[in-house]
DRENPAPA-498619 format. One record per residue: z, x, y of N, C-alpha, C in turn. Coordinates in steps of 0.001 Angstrom, whole numbers, padded with zeros to 6 digits, always signed. Example, Ala and Ser with C-alpha at 12.3 -4.5 7.8 and 13.67 -1.06 7.14 Angstrom:
BEGIN
+007800+013190-005690+007800+012300-004500+007800+013200-003300+007080+012850-002250+007140+013670-001060+007870+012900+000030
END
This chain:
BEGIN
+189498-028440+076034+190860-028282+076549+191726-027718+075446+192495-026665+075775+193329-025994+074767+194784-025955+075255+195657-026499+074454+197092-026465+074762+197816-025748+073626+198763-024894+073969+199511-024156+072945+201006-024251+073224+201812-024167+072171+203260-024217+072327+203919-023502+071152+205146-023071+071363+206010-022617+070278+207044-023727+070096+206920-024450+069001+207788-025605+068802+208591-025506+067525+209864-025886+067595+210732-025899+066413+210588-027235+065701+210367-027181+064405+210229-028386+063591+211187-028293+062404+211429-029429+061765+212426-029491+060692+211864-030232+059484+212216-029746+058307+211890-030427+057065+213129-030390+056180+213459-031514+055586+214646-031552+054735+214268-031065+053342+214057-029752+053244+213723-029159+051951+214927-029238+051015+214665-029466+049741+215751-029493+048760+216354-028099+048628+217644-028051+048384+218343-026762+048348+217767-025825+047291+217245-026388+046218+216723-025549+045143+215446-024816+045482+214738-025245+046545+213475-024588+046892+213599-023720+048145+214761-023743+048794+214957-022863+049955+214864-021415+049496+214185-020587+050295+213886-019228+049821+213840-018273+051008+214999-017665+051330+215048-016673+052406+214397-017167+053677+213541-016326+054276+212788-016733+055454+211512-017477+055095+211142-017457+053816+209841-017983+053426+209810-019504+053308+210940-020113+053018+211007-021577+053011+212364-022000+053536+212358-022547+054752+213600-022919+055438+213497-024364+055919+214617-024882+056399+214617-026279+056860+214263-026409+058337+214541-025389+059104+214187-025390+060512+213360-024152+060829+212184-024345+061410+211327-023186+061666+210501-023428+062932+209913-022353+063430+209138-022399+064669+207665-022162+064369+206820-023018+064919+205382-022882+064733+204703-022483+066036+203716-021594+065917+202864-021289+067069+201716-022294+067032+202003-023455+067545+201099-024593+067406+200131-024652+068588+198938-025162+068352+197987-025391+069434+197192-026646+069126+196771-027344+070169+195994-028566+070044+194767-028409+070934+193609-028509+070320+192347-028255+071008+191518-029534+070988+191002-029909+072160+190153-031092+072273+188744-030625+072631+187764-031042+071825+186424-030501+071979+185393-031598+071719+184270-031520+072436+183168-032443+072205+182523-032122+070854+181951-033108+070177+181356-032857+068862+180346-031718+068855+179540-031592+069913+178528-030537+069941+179132-029138+070107+180378-029065+070560+181027-027771+070704+181992-027443+069585+182066-028353+068605+183053-028214+067531+182841-026950+066708+181615-026691+066305+181355-025558+065419+181697-024228+066084+181281-024045+067341+181565-022787+068035+183064-022606+068257+183781-023712+068480+185225-023619+068690+185940-023244+067395+185498-023813+066285+186087-023484+064987+185830-022022+064644+184627-021534+064918+184322-020120+064679+185265-019244+065482+185469-019611+066729+186366-018847+067610+187792-018821+067058+188282-019970+066600+189663-020062+066119+189841-019276+064820+188901-019409+063891+189039-018710+062606+188876-017206+062807+187973-016800+063694+187842-015376+064015+189151-014842+064592+189767-015623+065465+191067-015263+066046+192104-015090+064935+192121-016020+063989+193078-015973+062880+192907-014710+062046+191671-014415+061656+191403-013265+060789+191721-011953+061514+191334-011853+062789+191631-010632+063555+193133-010429+063686+193865-011518+063888+195322-011417+064013+195949-010929+062716+195541-011493+061580+196105-011093+060297+195801-009624+060008+194572-009205+060261+194201-007819+059988+194869-006844+060942+195125-007278+062162+195856-006430+063104+197250-006123+062570+197874-007104+061939+199204-006900+061361+199150-006162+060027+197955-005869+059555+197818-005080+058331+197581-005889+057079+197405-007204+057211+197153-008040+056034+195656-008048+055710+195329-007671+054505+193945-007724+054037+193823-008578+052773+194922-008704+052041+194916-009437+050776+195375-010866+051012+194457-011696+051514+194801-013101+051723+193644-013966+051238+193945-015233+050982+192947-016161+050469+192858-017378+051374+191651-017910+051493+191425-019094+052318+190983-020252+051431+191428-021445+051808+191086-022651+051052+190632-023721+052051+189455-024281+051807+188971-025389+052630+189265-026678+051886+190109-027507+052492+190556-028744+051857+189726-029912+052374+189179-030686+051449+188261-031765+051805+188957-033130+051773+188166-034152+051988+188670-035515+052186+189405-036059+050963+190627-036570+051149+191358-037212+050044+190896-038657+049878+191427-039328+048877+191024-040711+048614+191382-041630+049775+192593-041479+050303+193020-042305+051431+192911-041471+052706+192108-041943+053661+191868-041161+054865+191410-042061+055999+191376-041493+057202+190843-042187+058373+189613-041425+058847+188807-042055+059701+187601-041415+060196+186400-041765+059340+185217-041726+059948+184016-042090+059203+183449-040889+058448+182499-041171+057566+181925-040132+056704+181272-039021+057514+180592-039385+058583+179882-038381+059389+180841-037368+059979+181964-037863+060503+182953-036952+061098+183497-035983+060055+183816-036494+058878+184346-035637+057817+183317-034594+057389+182079-035023+057247+181028-034092+056824+180793-033010+057873+180731-033403+059151+180510-032428+060225+181658-031435+060312+182871-031953+060227+184043-031081+060361+184154-030124+059173+183937-030631+057966+184012-029772+056780+182939-028700+056829+181738-029073+057239+180647-028106+057348+180967-027054+058403+181585-027468+059500+181954-026517+060557+182948-025480+060038+183880-025901+059199+184840-024969+058610+184134-023961+057708+183174-024438+056912+182436-023542+056015+181616-022529+056811+180911-023007+057823+180073-022122+058649+180928-021067+059338+182063-021502+059882+182945-020566+060591+183474-019490+059649+183891-019897+058449+184401-018925+057477+183308-017923+057099+182082-018403+056922+180972-017503+056589+180674-016542+057737+180736-017046+058965+180401-016227+060131+181370-015058+060300+182634-015260+059942+183629-014182+060114+183911-013465+058786+183036-013712+057802+183150-013051+056487+184496-013311+055817+184951-014552+055903+186202-014950+055264+185874-015682+053966+186148-015040+052828+185906-015681+051534+186865-016866+051371+186368-017932+050758+187211-019115+050608+186905-019828+049301+187856-020655+048889+187674-021551+047756+187779-022984+048260+187159-023889+047565+187218-025292+047954+188426-025959+047295+189148-026714+048084+190270-027513+047592+189860-028975+047732+189124-029457+046728+188557-030811+046803+189660-031864+046844+189577-032708+047878+190552-033784+048026+191900-033338+048551+192002-032074+048961+193300-031544+049392+193578-031661+050873+192663-032270+051633+192872-032416+053068+193921-033463+053385+194388-033450+054624+195303-034501+055073+194508-035788+055266+195198-036919+055373+194486-038191+055523+193716-038251+056834+194075-037380+057781+193467-037454+059106+192421-036370+059371+192098-035521+058361+191045-034550+058602+191054-033382+057636+189901-032702+057487+189830-031517+056624+190505-030332+057298+190773-029286+056523+191467-028136+057073+191104-026881+056297+191441-025752+056882+191355-024475+056176+192722-023828+056244+193261-023481+055095+194558-022810+054992+194336-021362+054588+195084-020458+055208+195031-019055+054827+196381-018690+054228+196347-018184+052993+197580-017861+052273+197665-016355+052050+198872-015816+052238+199110-014378+052128+199956-014110+050893+199688-012992+050220+200464-012619+049040+201742-011892+049441+202850-012246+048755+204096-011523+048984+204177-010336+048017+205323-009671+048008+205480-008455+047200+205363-008731+045702+205577-009990+045294+205480-010350+043877+204137-010981+043531+203214-010967+044508+201897-011525+044255+201803-013027+044425+202863-013661+044915+202838-015102+045141+202154-015409+046465+201423-016526+046506+200717-016919+047722+201571-017858+048554+201625-017587+049866+202360-018427+050800+201427-018828+051936+201411-020119+052238+200554-020580+053327+201117-020140+054669+200260-019595+055501+200651-019200+056855+199724-019869+057875+198551-019298+058096+197636-019826+059108+196986-021134+058648+196799-022048+059606+196150-023324+059327+195267-023729+060495+194058-024201+060182+193177-024816+061177+192843-026201+060644+193206-027233+061399+193225-028599+060874+192550-029565+061847+191581-030326+061358+191006-031398+062167+191923-032614+062141+191868-033395+063222+192679-034614+063294+191813-035724+063891+191418-036667+063032+190627-037804+063500+191513-038982+063893+192800-038877+063626+193724-039990+063836+194219-040082+065281+194729-038960+065797+195351-038991+067127+194383-039405+068247+193145-038896+068282+192246-039349+069357+192042-040866+069356+192050-041475+068162+191920-042928+068084+193197-043621+068545+194324-043154+068040+195607-043804+068366+195897-043771+069859+195541-042645+070500+195827-042504+071926+194615-042854+072800+193583-043358+072131+192371-043786+072838+191875-042696+073800+191732-041473+073253+191272-040348+074061+189762-040428+074269+189330-040226+075495+187906-040195+075786+187614-039132+076827+186359-038714+076875+185879-037851+077949+184507-038388+078352+184083-038034+079558+182791-038490+080051+181755-037410+079769+180750-037767+078968+179719-036807+078590+178637-036681+079641+177631-035870+079317+176528-035654+080251+175727-036927+080489+175836-037891+079567+175137-039174+079739+175936-040153+080585+177080-039642+081142+177962-040450+081995+178621-041603+081233+178716-041432+079903+179374-042431+079071+180644-041842+078456+181575-042715+078079+182823-042275+077449+182585-041955+075970+183135-040829+075514+183002-040407+074118+184370-039987+073584+184500-040044+072262+185746-039652+071611+185686-038152+071298+186676-037362+071694+186658-035928+071357+187127-035678+069933+186789-034523+069425+187378-034033+068188+188682-033315+068557+189668-033430+067695+190952-032757+067930+191185-031749+066802+191578-030542+067184+191835-029470+066217+193260-028966+066423+194028-028930+065338+195335-028276+065352+195144-026872+064781+195822-025912+065350+195774-024587+064729+197110-023887+064893+197502-023169+063838+198691-022316+063865+198263-020979+063273+198287-019936+064075+197820-018627+063619+198824-017988+062671+200080-017940+063086+201128-017373+062244+201657-018416+061269+201549-019676+061639+202157-020746+060850+203625-020820+061211+204487-020754+060218+205920-020627+060467+206211-019178+060844+206770-018981+062026+207052-017610+062471+208088-016964+061553+209058-017762+061091+210057-017223+060165+209390-016745+058871+208494-017568+058320+207794-017174+057094+206934-015933+057342+206265-015893+058486+205398-014751+058772+206217-013462+058862+207388-013531+059484+208242-012343+059553+208715-011939+058157+209029-012925+057323+209417-012607+055953+208303-011905+055206+207071-012400+055363+205918-011766+054726+205691-010359+055267+205883-010200+056567+205667-008903+057206+206667-007868+056694+207930-008274+056561+208962-007366+056054+208640-006951+054623+208233-007924+053795+207889-007594+052409+206641-006719+052333+205665-007033+053167+204391-006300+053129+204601-004811+053379+205453-004490+054340+205695-003088+054687+206974-002540+054067+207710-003375+053324+209000-002974+052761+209892-002366+053840+209788-002910+055048+210602-002436+056169+210062-001214+056874+209053-000554+056301+208471+000657+056914+207309+000232+057809+207648-000334+058964+206635-000905+059842+205771+000164+060497+204510-000186+060814+203715+000709+061649+204449+000954+062959+204128+002065+063596+204919+002460+064764+204886+001409+065864+203779+000678+066003+203709-000313+067089+204612-001513+066841+204979-001737+065564+205860-002857+065221+207315-002442+065012+207563-001158+064790+208907-000694+064428+209915-000983+065543+211076-001546+065191+212108-001794+066210+212519-000521+066937+212662+000588+066184+212916+001913+066763+211730+002790+066383+211027+003285+067387+209800+004039+067123+210043+005537+066961+211091+006024+067566+211429+007448+067441+212940+007608+067573+213506+008479+066750+214940+008744+066811+215147+010223+067080+215953+010512+068073+216224+011888+068479+217502+012362+067806+217422+013519+067165+218558+014080+066437+218871+015459+067017+220111+015652+067445+220522+016960+067985+221076+017832+066863+220879+019147+067011+221434+020089+066034+222891+020398+066374+223171+020626+067652+224551+020858+068107+224783+020095+069409+226029+020064+069836+226368+019390+071093+225744+020065+072306+225324+021312+072150+224748+022036+073292+223433+021417+073759+222774+020666+072888+221489+020065+073267+221643+018637+073788+222865+018203+074052+223093+016813+074435+222330+016439+075709+222452+017249+076737+221788+016924+078009+220269+016890+077849+219736+017857+077104+218288+017879+076906+217841+016653+076106+218607+016305+075075+218261+015150+074244+218266+013861+075059+219244+013741+075961+219280+012552+076819+218065+012509+077735+217644+013680+078207+216447+013740+079038+215201+013344+078266+215130+013768+076991+214005+013371+076135+213990+011861+075960+215155+011290+075706+215233+009839+075538+214791+009112+076805+215208+009596+077960+214813+008969+079222+213299+009000+079390+212678+010124+079038+211223+010233+079177+210495+009312+078205+211007+009216+076983+210383+008326+076007+210493+006871+076449+211653+006483+076900+211831+005101+077347+210973+004795+078565+210854+005765+079458+209999+005573+080633+208540+005390+080231+208172+005960+079082+206798+005833+078572+206627+004572+077725+207680+003731+077650+207590+002485+076900+207818+002619+075414+208450+003717+075006+208688+003978+073584+210126+003609+073234+210289+002800+072201+211624+002371+071775+212290+003519+071016+213422+003952+071504+214035+005149+070940+215550+005034+070876+216128+005773+069930+217584+005895+069816+217936+007370+069767+219193+007653+070092+219677+009041+070169+220894+009180+069264+220841+010132+068335+221960+010385+067423+222584+011727+067781+223739+011667+068471+224430+012897+068896+225782+013023+068203+225939+012373+067065+227200+012441+066342+227461+013864+065847+228713+014165+065685+229108+015492+065182+228991+015522+063664+227776+015339+063206+227462+015375+061776+226414+016464+061553+226262+016871+060297+225239+017859+059996+223855+017265+060252+222940+018134+060683+221596+017674+061011+220943+016996+059807+221105+017567+058613+220503+016996+057419+220983+015588+057150+222262+015339+057395+222834+014012+057199+222198+013016+058164+222058+013421+059428+221486+012517+060430+220013+012237+060141+219299+013235+059660+217892+013038+059319+217759+012085+058138+218627+012236+057129+218581+011339+055970+218842+009894+056379+219803+009703+057281+220107+008341+057729+218916+007720+058459+218300+008508+059332+217129+008004+060057+215987+007702+059101+215876+008517+058046+214836+008284+057037+215097+006982+056292+216345+006723+055927+216695+005470+055240+216458+004262+056144+216600+004449+057441+216339+003368+058395+214845+003147+058604+214030+004033+058024+212567+003944+058069+212023+004038+059489+212652+004856+060304+212150+005126+061647+210863+005945+061504+209788+005570+062195+208515+006277+062009+208562+007770+062328+209286+008161+063407+209324+009567+063798+210751+009996+064128+211109+011137+063585+212414+011745+063868+212154+013004+064696+212813+013096+065826+212623+014224+066727+213878+015082+066714+213771+016267+066159+214907+017191+066093+214857+018112+067309+215981+018212+068003+216037+019096+069167+217183+020090+068973+216827+021352+069054+217801+022435+068988+217646+023313+070217+218228+024503+070154+218194+025402+071311+216765+025816+071650+215979+026106+070618+214596+026547+070839+213770+025444+071514+213894+024209+071018+213131+023091+071592+213551+022834+073031+214869+022959+073293+215355+022729+074651+214778+023760+075621+214665+024981+075180+214124+026039+076043+212635+025847+076298+211916+025302+075312+210465+025181+075418+209990+023805+075907+210923+022878+076136+210524+021520+076529+209766+020820+075420+210212+021039+074180+209493+020544+073006+210402+019691+072142+209814+019137+071073+210560+018410+070050+209975+018803+068696+210821+018920+067685+210365+019183+066323+210192+017828+065634+208963+017522+065255+208613+016165+064811+208551+016085+063291+209214+015054+062752+209138+014740+061325+208632+013319+061169+207628+013141+060292+207137+011801+060009+208065+011099+059034+207946+009784+058996+208808+008983+058128+208687+009393+056662+207504+009779+056221+207304+010155+054831+207880+011501+054468+208458+012219+055444+209082+013504+055180+208267+014696+055645+207032+014463+056077+206177+015561+056530+206714+016157+057824+206862+017471+057825+207368+018183+059001+206171+018681+059815+205991+018135+061012+204857+018503+061853+205159+019710+062741+206400+020147+062714+206772+021292+063524+206982+020920+064984+207165+021940+065800+207451+021718+067219+206169+021437+067993+206271+020549+068972+205153+020289+069883+205725+019921+071252+204970+020200+072310+205437+019814+073646+205732+018313+073692+206797+017949+074375+207187+016546+074449+206049+015693+075000+205358+016192+076020+204267+015422+076627+203170+015130+075614+202869+016096+074731+201841+015885+073713+202270+014810+072719+203544+014847+072330+204041+013832+071405+203944+012443+072028+204343+012315+073279+204299+011021+073961+202870+010491+074005+201920+011346+074359+200521+010930+074452+200001+010461+073096+200299+011223+072040+199823+010875+070694+200464+009578+070208+201758+009404+070480+202446+008196+070031+201945+006971+070794+201726+007119+072086+201203+006002+072875+199831+005556+072365+199045+006507+071891+197733+006162+071353+197883+005292+070098+198788+005679+069200+199018+004884+067997+199478+003473+068350+200349+003374+069334+200878+002072+069741+199782+001240+070395+199037+001859+071278+197982+001144+071998+196914+000612+071051+196580+001386+070030+195548+000989+069076+196081+000106+067963+197396-000153+067982+198055-000940+066931+197684-000400+065551+197741+000889+065426+197341+001531+064178+198367+001263+063080+197866+001052+061860+198777+000910+060726+199083+002278+060113+198473+003326+060647+198772+004691+060233+199829+005267+061167+200629+006210+060669+201581+006863+061560+201243+008357+061703+199978+008673+061436+199552+010049+061566+199204+010358+063019+199920+011300+063595+199690+011673+064994+198381+012449+065134+197626+012095+066159+196399+012829+066478+196620+013508+067824+196685+014802+067814+196953+015535+069049+195684+015679+069881+195926+015902+071167+194810+016189+072061+194250+014940+072691
END
Protein backbone atom coordinates (compact mmCIF):
# COMPACT_ATOMS: atom_id res chain seq x y z
CA UNK A 1 0.00 0.00 0.00
CA UNK A 2 1.41 3.38 -1.04
CA UNK A 3 0.16 6.73 0.23
CA UNK A 4 1.62 10.08 -0.83
CA UNK A 5 1.04 13.67 0.24
CA UNK A 6 2.45 17.17 -0.02
CA UNK A 7 2.60 18.28 3.59
CA UNK A 8 3.85 21.47 5.23
CA UNK A 9 6.05 20.93 8.27
CA UNK A 10 7.81 23.31 10.65
CA UNK A 11 11.11 23.39 12.49
CA UNK A 12 12.17 26.15 14.84
CA UNK A 13 15.57 26.65 13.25
CA UNK A 14 17.83 29.18 14.97
CA UNK A 15 18.03 32.48 13.13
CA UNK A 16 21.77 32.09 12.61
CA UNK A 17 21.36 28.96 10.48
CA UNK A 18 18.46 30.13 8.28
CA UNK A 19 19.74 30.25 4.71
CA UNK A 20 17.57 31.48 1.83
CA UNK A 21 15.43 28.65 0.47
CA UNK A 22 17.92 26.03 1.58
CA UNK A 23 17.13 26.14 5.30
CA UNK A 24 13.79 27.58 6.39
CA UNK A 25 11.41 27.19 9.31
CA UNK A 26 8.36 26.20 7.29
CA UNK A 27 8.67 23.94 4.27
CA UNK A 28 6.74 21.44 2.15
CA UNK A 29 7.72 17.81 1.75
CA UNK A 30 6.68 15.40 -0.99
CA UNK A 31 6.16 12.71 1.59
CA UNK A 32 5.06 9.12 1.03
CA UNK A 33 4.39 6.19 3.35
CA UNK A 34 4.68 2.68 1.97
CA UNK A 35 3.54 -0.49 3.73
CA UNK A 36 5.08 -3.70 2.45
CA UNK A 37 5.43 -7.34 3.46
CA UNK A 38 8.98 -8.36 4.45
CA UNK A 39 9.37 -10.55 1.34
CA UNK A 40 8.53 -7.59 -0.90
CA UNK A 41 10.74 -5.11 0.91
CA UNK A 42 13.81 -5.40 -1.29
CA UNK A 43 11.96 -4.99 -4.60
CA UNK A 44 10.05 -2.00 -3.22
CA UNK A 45 13.24 -0.30 -2.04
CA UNK A 46 14.82 -0.87 -5.46
CA UNK A 47 11.77 0.72 -7.07
CA UNK A 48 11.87 3.76 -4.76
CA UNK A 49 15.62 4.40 -5.10
CA UNK A 50 15.43 3.96 -8.88
CA UNK A 51 12.60 6.50 -8.88
CA UNK A 52 14.75 8.89 -6.83
CA UNK A 53 17.81 8.63 -9.09
CA UNK A 54 15.77 8.98 -12.31
CA UNK A 55 14.05 12.06 -10.90
CA UNK A 56 17.32 13.75 -9.91
CA UNK A 57 18.92 13.03 -13.28
CA UNK A 58 15.85 14.24 -15.14
CA UNK A 59 16.33 17.61 -13.44
CA UNK A 60 19.97 17.57 -14.52
CA UNK A 61 21.63 16.62 -11.24
CA UNK A 62 24.53 14.21 -11.64
CA UNK A 63 26.86 15.36 -8.86
CA UNK A 64 25.19 13.94 -5.77
CA UNK A 65 26.23 11.61 -2.96
CA UNK A 66 24.32 8.90 -1.13
CA UNK A 67 24.79 7.83 2.47
CA UNK A 68 23.36 4.69 4.07
CA UNK A 69 22.83 5.34 7.77
CA UNK A 70 22.89 2.33 10.08
CA UNK A 71 21.57 1.51 13.53
CA UNK A 72 22.35 4.00 16.35
CA UNK A 73 22.98 2.99 19.95
CA UNK A 74 19.40 3.70 21.02
CA UNK A 75 16.84 2.18 18.68
CA UNK A 76 13.68 0.10 18.35
CA UNK A 77 13.15 -3.10 16.37
CA UNK A 78 15.01 -6.38 16.50
CA UNK A 79 18.41 -7.16 14.97
CA UNK A 80 16.94 -9.16 12.09
CA UNK A 81 14.75 -6.29 10.93
CA UNK A 82 17.65 -3.84 11.00
CA UNK A 83 19.94 -6.22 9.13
CA UNK A 84 17.32 -7.00 6.45
CA UNK A 85 16.42 -3.37 5.94
CA UNK A 86 20.04 -2.17 5.80
CA UNK A 87 20.92 -4.93 3.33
CA UNK A 88 17.91 -3.99 1.19
CA UNK A 89 19.18 -0.41 0.97
CA UNK A 90 22.64 -1.60 -0.11
CA UNK A 91 21.25 -3.99 -2.74
CA UNK A 92 18.92 -1.32 -4.13
CA UNK A 93 21.73 1.24 -4.39
CA UNK A 94 23.92 -1.30 -6.21
CA UNK A 95 21.11 -2.28 -8.58
CA UNK A 96 20.60 1.32 -9.76
CA UNK A 97 24.36 2.06 -9.82
CA UNK A 98 24.12 4.61 -7.02
CA UNK A 99 27.50 4.99 -5.29
CA UNK A 100 27.18 5.39 -1.53
CA UNK A 101 29.13 5.76 1.68
CA UNK A 102 28.24 4.19 5.00
CA UNK A 103 27.14 6.44 7.84
CA UNK A 104 27.65 4.06 10.76
CA UNK A 105 25.23 4.74 13.59
CA UNK A 106 23.64 7.63 11.71
CA UNK A 107 20.17 6.12 11.32
CA UNK A 108 17.10 7.28 13.20
CA UNK A 109 16.10 5.33 16.30
CA UNK A 110 13.27 3.77 14.32
CA UNK A 111 15.13 2.50 11.24
CA UNK A 112 18.01 2.74 8.75
CA UNK A 113 17.86 5.15 5.84
CA UNK A 114 19.55 6.34 2.69
CA UNK A 115 20.05 10.08 2.21
CA UNK A 116 20.90 11.67 -1.12
CA UNK A 117 22.76 14.98 -0.90
CA UNK A 118 23.21 17.46 -3.75
CA UNK A 119 26.05 19.96 -4.16
CA UNK A 120 25.24 23.66 -4.35
CA UNK A 121 27.16 26.27 -6.36
CA UNK A 122 29.81 26.48 -3.60
CA UNK A 123 30.29 22.73 -3.42
CA UNK A 124 28.37 22.33 -0.16
CA UNK A 125 26.22 19.22 0.29
CA UNK A 126 22.53 19.58 1.12
CA UNK A 127 20.26 16.68 1.97
CA UNK A 128 17.28 16.36 -0.35
CA UNK A 129 15.97 12.85 -1.11
CA UNK A 130 15.44 10.39 1.74
CA UNK A 131 14.30 6.76 1.91
CA UNK A 132 13.71 5.75 5.52
CA UNK A 133 12.55 2.57 7.24
CA UNK A 134 10.27 2.90 10.25
CA UNK A 135 9.99 0.01 12.70
CA UNK A 136 8.24 2.15 15.31
CA UNK A 137 4.92 3.18 13.76
CA UNK A 138 3.73 -0.32 12.73
CA UNK A 139 4.20 -1.38 16.36
CA UNK A 140 2.61 1.70 17.91
CA UNK A 141 -0.46 1.46 15.68
CA UNK A 142 -0.53 -2.33 15.83
CA UNK A 143 -0.55 -2.62 12.03
CA UNK A 144 -1.08 -6.09 10.63
CA UNK A 145 -1.94 -7.78 7.36
CA UNK A 146 -3.08 -11.32 6.63
CA UNK A 147 -0.41 -13.32 4.83
CA UNK A 148 -0.71 -16.32 2.56
CA UNK A 149 -0.61 -18.53 5.67
CA UNK A 150 -3.85 -16.82 6.80
CA UNK A 151 -2.02 -15.42 9.83
CA UNK A 152 -1.54 -11.80 10.93
CA UNK A 153 1.91 -10.30 10.24
CA UNK A 154 3.56 -6.95 10.90
CA UNK A 155 4.36 -4.95 7.72
CA UNK A 156 7.50 -2.98 7.07
CA UNK A 157 6.93 0.77 6.76
CA UNK A 158 8.99 2.96 4.42
CA UNK A 159 8.99 6.76 4.34
CA UNK A 160 10.27 8.40 1.20
CA UNK A 161 10.69 11.98 0.00
CA UNK A 162 12.02 12.33 -3.54
CA UNK A 163 12.56 16.08 -3.56
CA UNK A 164 12.77 16.36 0.22
CA UNK A 165 12.01 19.97 1.06
CA UNK A 166 10.49 21.44 -2.09
CA UNK A 167 11.79 24.88 -1.10
CA UNK A 168 15.33 23.52 -0.72
CA UNK A 169 15.06 21.62 -4.00
CA UNK A 170 14.01 24.79 -5.84
CA UNK A 171 16.93 26.64 -4.26
CA UNK A 172 19.32 23.93 -5.45
CA UNK A 173 17.75 23.97 -8.90
CA UNK A 174 18.16 27.75 -9.25
CA UNK A 175 21.80 27.54 -8.19
CA UNK A 176 22.50 24.51 -10.38
CA UNK A 177 21.39 26.31 -13.54
CA UNK A 178 22.18 29.85 -12.33
CA UNK A 179 18.66 30.70 -13.50
CA UNK A 180 19.32 29.47 -17.06
CA UNK A 181 16.82 26.62 -16.90
CA UNK A 182 16.41 23.98 -19.59
CA UNK A 183 13.56 24.88 -21.88
CA UNK A 184 11.15 22.40 -20.27
CA UNK A 185 11.64 24.07 -16.87
CA UNK A 186 11.94 27.72 -17.97
CA UNK A 187 9.06 29.94 -16.77
CA UNK A 188 9.14 31.66 -20.20
CA UNK A 189 10.24 29.32 -22.97
CA UNK A 190 10.22 31.77 -25.87
CA UNK A 191 10.02 35.55 -26.10
CA UNK A 192 8.80 37.28 -29.24
CA UNK A 193 10.47 40.57 -30.14
CA UNK A 194 9.09 42.88 -32.84
CA UNK A 195 11.32 45.11 -34.96
CA UNK A 196 8.63 47.74 -35.60
CA UNK A 197 4.98 48.29 -34.73
CA UNK A 198 4.04 47.06 -38.21
CA UNK A 199 4.61 43.46 -37.09
CA UNK A 200 2.30 43.71 -34.07
CA UNK A 201 -0.58 41.70 -35.53
CA UNK A 202 1.73 39.00 -36.86
CA UNK A 203 3.58 38.79 -33.54
CA UNK A 204 0.30 38.36 -31.68
CA UNK A 205 -0.62 35.57 -34.07
CA UNK A 206 2.73 33.88 -33.40
CA UNK A 207 2.11 34.11 -29.67
CA UNK A 208 -1.37 32.60 -30.06
CA UNK A 209 0.06 29.66 -32.02
CA UNK A 210 2.81 29.06 -29.48
CA UNK A 211 0.40 29.13 -26.57
CA UNK A 212 -1.97 26.81 -28.40
CA UNK A 213 0.97 24.40 -28.73
CA UNK A 214 1.52 24.53 -24.95
CA UNK A 215 4.59 26.77 -25.10
CA UNK A 216 5.00 29.43 -22.41
CA UNK A 217 5.67 32.68 -24.21
CA UNK A 218 5.79 36.45 -23.77
CA UNK A 219 5.54 39.24 -26.34
CA UNK A 220 7.68 42.39 -26.25
CA UNK A 221 6.13 45.08 -28.48
CA UNK A 222 7.55 48.11 -26.68
CA UNK A 223 8.73 51.05 -28.74
CA UNK A 224 12.35 50.29 -27.97
CA UNK A 225 15.24 49.38 -30.24
CA UNK A 226 15.37 45.71 -31.18
CA UNK A 227 18.88 45.34 -29.71
CA UNK A 228 17.69 46.66 -26.36
CA UNK A 229 14.78 44.22 -26.24
CA UNK A 230 17.02 41.30 -27.19
CA UNK A 231 19.52 42.22 -24.45
CA UNK A 232 16.75 42.33 -21.86
CA UNK A 233 15.43 38.93 -22.91
CA UNK A 234 18.99 37.60 -22.77
CA UNK A 235 19.45 38.90 -19.21
CA UNK A 236 16.16 37.21 -18.28
CA UNK A 237 17.75 33.97 -19.55
CA UNK A 238 14.83 33.10 -21.81
CA UNK A 239 15.87 29.99 -23.80
CA UNK A 240 14.71 31.30 -27.21
CA UNK A 241 14.19 34.79 -28.56
CA UNK A 242 12.05 35.05 -31.68
CA UNK A 243 12.61 38.19 -33.73
CA UNK A 244 9.85 39.08 -36.17
CA UNK A 245 10.23 41.75 -38.83
CA UNK A 246 8.63 42.45 -42.19
CA UNK A 247 10.43 39.57 -43.91
CA UNK A 248 9.40 37.01 -41.25
CA UNK A 249 5.80 38.25 -41.34
CA UNK A 250 5.64 37.77 -45.10
CA UNK A 251 7.14 34.27 -44.93
CA UNK A 252 5.27 32.98 -41.85
CA UNK A 253 8.62 32.56 -40.12
CA UNK A 254 10.55 33.60 -37.01
CA UNK A 255 14.23 34.52 -36.66
CA UNK A 256 15.48 32.36 -33.79
CA UNK A 257 18.22 33.23 -31.31
CA UNK A 258 19.39 30.82 -28.63
CA UNK A 259 19.98 31.97 -25.08
CA UNK A 260 23.76 31.69 -25.51
CA UNK A 261 23.65 34.25 -28.33
CA UNK A 262 23.75 31.85 -31.29
CA UNK A 263 21.69 33.16 -34.20
CA UNK A 264 19.89 30.26 -35.90
CA UNK A 265 18.39 32.47 -38.57
CA UNK A 266 14.87 32.36 -39.92
CA UNK A 267 12.78 29.19 -39.90
CA UNK A 268 9.10 28.44 -40.53
CA UNK A 269 7.09 28.90 -37.35
CA UNK A 270 5.71 25.35 -37.61
CA UNK A 271 9.25 23.92 -37.70
CA UNK A 272 10.25 25.89 -34.62
CA UNK A 273 7.17 24.70 -32.72
CA UNK A 274 7.85 21.06 -33.62
CA UNK A 275 11.53 21.27 -32.59
CA UNK A 276 10.74 23.06 -29.33
CA UNK A 277 7.99 20.60 -28.42
CA UNK A 278 10.49 17.79 -28.88
CA UNK A 279 12.92 19.38 -26.40
CA UNK A 280 10.10 19.87 -23.90
CA UNK A 281 8.69 16.38 -24.36
CA UNK A 282 12.10 14.76 -23.88
CA UNK A 283 12.88 17.01 -20.89
CA UNK A 284 16.20 17.73 -22.52
CA UNK A 285 18.82 19.68 -20.59
CA UNK A 286 20.13 20.91 -23.95
CA UNK A 287 18.54 23.84 -25.74
CA UNK A 288 19.87 22.91 -29.15
CA UNK A 289 17.02 22.72 -31.65
CA UNK A 290 16.92 19.67 -33.90
CA UNK A 291 14.98 20.38 -37.06
CA UNK A 292 13.00 17.89 -39.04
